N, C-alpha and C positions, 0 to 999 in steps of 0.2 A: 460449498459453492464450487462448481467445476471450473478449472482454468480453461480459458478459451483455446480452441484448436486452430490449426492453420487457416481454415476457411473463415472462422470467426475473426481472427486477426486481420485478414484481408478485408472483411466487411467493415471492421472498426476503422482501418486506415482509410478506406474509401469514404466513410461518413465524415471523418476529420477533414478530408480534402474538400468534400462537397459543402459541408456546413460552416467550416472555419477557414477554408483556404490554407490548410496546414497539412501538406502532403507527408506521407510516410510516418505519421504519428500513430502509435498503437495504444495510446491511453494517456490519461493524466493521473499522476500519482501524488498523494499528499498524506500527511499524518496529522492526527488530532489528539491532543492530550485530553482525556476525559477525567475530570477530578473525582477522586474517591476519598473515603476515610482510610487512613493508613492501617493496613492489617497489623495485628499485634505481632511483635517481634520481627518485623520486616526490615528494620534498620532504615537505610537510605535507598533501598531498591526502588521504591516508588516515588521518591522525592525528586522533583524536576527542577529545571532551571528557572521556573516561574515562582518557585518557593512554595508549591503545593504538592500534594500527593496525587498521582495519576497513573492510569494505564494508557497505552497508546493504541489508537485505532489507525491502521494503515489501509488505504484503499486505492484501487485503480478504477477509474471510470472511463466510459467510452464517450464519444462525441455528443451523445444525448444525455449525459450525466447519469447513466445507468451503471450501477456497481458491477464490475466484472471480476475483481479480485478483492478479498477482504481478509485482513489479519488483525485480530483483536487480542489484547492481553499482554503485550510487551511491557516491561517495567518502565515506569515514567522517567527514570533517570536516563533512558536511551534517547538518542536523537532520531530524527526521521531516517537519516542515512543508516544509522546503526540498526534500527528496527527493520529496514528493508534488507540489509545485508544478512541478518540472522533469520529472516522469515523463509518459509518454504518457497514462496514465490521468488524472493530475491536470490536464493541459492539456485533455483532452477534457471533463472535468468543468467546468472553468472556462469553456470555450467552448460548453457546451450540446450536445455531440455524443455523449452517452451513451445517447440514446433512453430517458431516464427517464420514468416514468409521470407 
């Protein structure tokens, strides 16, 4: 899934302003733990705070709930913030490489 370009970010921000009266917003981000059966010999990598085994789905959606960025497969033991920080998207955001307006 391609990361949005500057023009896309501007359109997303305008849609958030128009539809939600939320100016300068470039997306809504959240993580979801998807329960799995623990892989053999994985130890506690997939064991999460809810007491189950999972992988993390991290996504950014636009004002119309369309997925714009998706990261799947982080270990369940990671928080949403940890998953974001270690994802390609999160690193690009931290390093200023997202072509934001």
